[in-house]
Short mmCIF file of the C-alpha atoms (twelve columns), coordinates in Angstrom:
data_MODEL
# 
_entry.id   MODEL 
# 
loop_
_atom_site.group_PDB 
_atom_site.id 
_atom_site.type_symbol 
_atom_site.label_atom_id 
_atom_site.label_alt_id 
_atom_site.label_comp_id 
_atom_site.label_asym_id 
_atom_site.label_seq_id 
_atom_site.Cartn_x 
_atom_site.Cartn_y 
_atom_site.Cartn_z 
_atom_site.pdbx_PDB_model_num 
ATOM 1  C CA . MET A 1  18.792 15.145  39.251 1 
ATOM 2  C CA . ASN A 2  17.970 17.718  41.379 1 
ATOM 3  C CA . GLY A 3  20.404 19.991  39.410 1 
ATOM 4  C CA . GLU A 4  23.145 17.264  39.443 1 
ATOM 5  C CA . VAL A 5  24.310 15.636  36.144 1 
ATOM 6  C CA . ILE A 6  23.541 11.952  36.522 1 
ATOM 7  C CA . VAL A 7  24.755 10.571  33.001 1 
ATOM 8  C CA . ASP A 8  26.970 12.690  30.297 1 
ATOM 9  C CA . GLY A 9  27.904 10.468  27.579 1 
ATOM 10 C CA . ASP A 10 27.968 10.342  23.847 1 
ATOM 11 C CA . ILE A 11 26.369 7.092   22.205 1 
ATOM 12 C CA . ARG A 12 28.317 7.588   19.039 1 
ATOM 13 C CA . GLU A 13 31.610 7.729   20.911 1 
ATOM 14 C CA . ALA A 14 30.722 4.841   22.891 1 
ATOM 15 C CA . CYS A 15 29.918 2.419   20.015 1 
ATOM 16 C CA . GLN A 16 32.394 4.229   17.821 1 
ATOM 17 C CA . GLY A 17 29.763 4.964   15.321 1 
ATOM 18 C CA . HIS A 18 28.973 1.405   14.744 1 
ATOM 19 C CA . ASN A 19 24.967 0.627   15.244 1 
ATOM 20 C CA . VAL A 20 25.405 -2.571  13.438 1 
ATOM 21 C CA . ALA A 21 28.457 -5.055  12.918 1 
ATOM 22 C CA . PRO A 22 30.535 -3.712  10.455 1 
ATOM 23 C CA . ASP A 23 30.775 -7.492  8.821  1 
ATOM 24 C CA . GLY A 24 27.002 -7.828  8.662  1 
ATOM 25 C CA . SER A 25 27.076 -10.287 11.498 1 
ATOM 26 C CA . ASP A 26 24.635 -10.409 14.682 1 
ATOM 27 C CA . ASN A 27 27.659 -10.041 16.997 1 
ATOM 28 C CA . ASN A 28 28.534 -6.176  17.240 1 
ATOM 29 C CA . PRO A 29 31.739 -5.823  18.952 1 
ATOM 30 C CA . TYR A 30 31.271 -1.889  19.233 1 
ATOM 31 C CA . THR A 31 28.048 -2.052  21.582 1 
ATOM 32 C CA . VAL A 32 28.010 -2.993  25.172 1 
ATOM 33 C CA . ASP A 33 25.467 -5.890  24.721 1 
ATOM 34 C CA . HIS A 34 27.002 -7.014  21.469 1 
ATOM 35 C CA . ARG A 35 23.826 -6.744  19.727 1 
ATOM 36 C CA . ASN A 36 23.024 -4.766  16.514 1 
ATOM 37 C CA . HIS A 37 20.699 -1.482  17.242 1 
ATOM 38 C CA . PRO A 38 19.909 -0.430  13.900 1 
ATOM 39 C CA . GLY A 39 17.460 2.342   14.887 1 
ATOM 40 C CA . MET A 40 20.145 4.030   17.273 1 
ATOM 41 C CA . PHE A 41 20.819 7.020   15.242 1 
ATOM 42 C CA . ASN A 42 17.236 7.567   14.014 1 
ATOM 43 C CA . LYS A 43 16.757 11.387  13.502 1 
ATOM 44 C CA . THR A 44 12.894 10.861  14.713 1 
ATOM 45 C CA . GLY A 45 11.123 8.292   16.771 1 
ATOM 46 C CA . HIS A 46 9.438  7.877   20.195 1 
ATOM 47 C CA . ILE A 47 10.573 8.893   23.676 1 
ATOM 48 C CA . GLY A 48 10.536 6.034   26.300 1 
ATOM 49 C CA . PHE A 49 10.634 6.882   30.059 1 
ATOM 50 C CA . LEU A 50 12.139 3.761   31.664 1 
ATOM 51 C CA . GLY A 51 13.201 2.730   35.015 1 
ATOM 52 C CA . HIS A 52 14.030 -0.413  37.239 1 
ATOM 53 C CA . GLY A 53 11.547 -1.637  39.378 1 
ATOM 54 C CA . ALA A 54 8.407  0.105   40.674 1 
ATOM 55 C CA . GLY A 55 7.793  3.726   42.043 1 
ATOM 56 C CA . LEU A 56 9.132  5.791   39.014 1 
ATOM 57 C CA . LYS A 57 7.785  9.271   38.940 1 
ATOM 58 C CA . PHE A 58 8.484  12.162  36.502 1 
ATOM 59 C CA . ARG A 59 7.427  15.857  37.110 1 
ATOM 60 C CA . ASN A 60 7.960  18.896  34.806 1 
ATOM 61 C CA . VAL A 61 8.896  17.022  31.703 1 
ATOM 62 C CA . ARG A 62 9.492  19.265  28.547 1 
ATOM 63 C CA . VAL A 63 10.640 17.921  25.201 1 
ATOM 64 C CA . LEU A 64 12.104 20.519  22.584 1 
ATOM 65 C CA . ASP A 65 11.014 19.887  19.041 1 
ATOM 66 C CA . LEU A 66 14.681 19.909  17.463 1 
ATOM 67 C CA . THR A 67 12.908 19.716  13.803 1 
ATOM 68 C CA . LYS A 68 11.675 23.416  13.824 1 
ATOM 69 C CA . THR A 69 13.717 26.216  12.956 1 
ATOM 70 C CA . PRO A 70 13.910 29.401  15.361 1 
ATOM 71 C CA . LYS A 71 12.319 32.375  14.058 1 
ATOM 72 C CA . GLY A 72 14.491 34.428  11.888 1 
ATOM 73 C CA . LYS A 73 16.780 31.505  10.889 1 
ATOM 74 C CA . LYS A 74 16.998 29.533  7.876  1 
ATOM 75 C CA . LYS A 75 17.939 25.930  7.397  1 
# 
């Protein structure tokens, strides 16, 4: 915020790559809330702007489409 890093983390590292419990149960020991999150590593989806309480505002939001290939590069 205002040029300062607020959060710098890797979700794959934090949950050790387990978006669902390895034993198939509903209790996932690798996520903070111990719940399964099957869509956590989806490559496409929606963006949500969320906050705590009222008064949240955004300005100059830009989204980069990472599915597009830069000119002159091949996938």
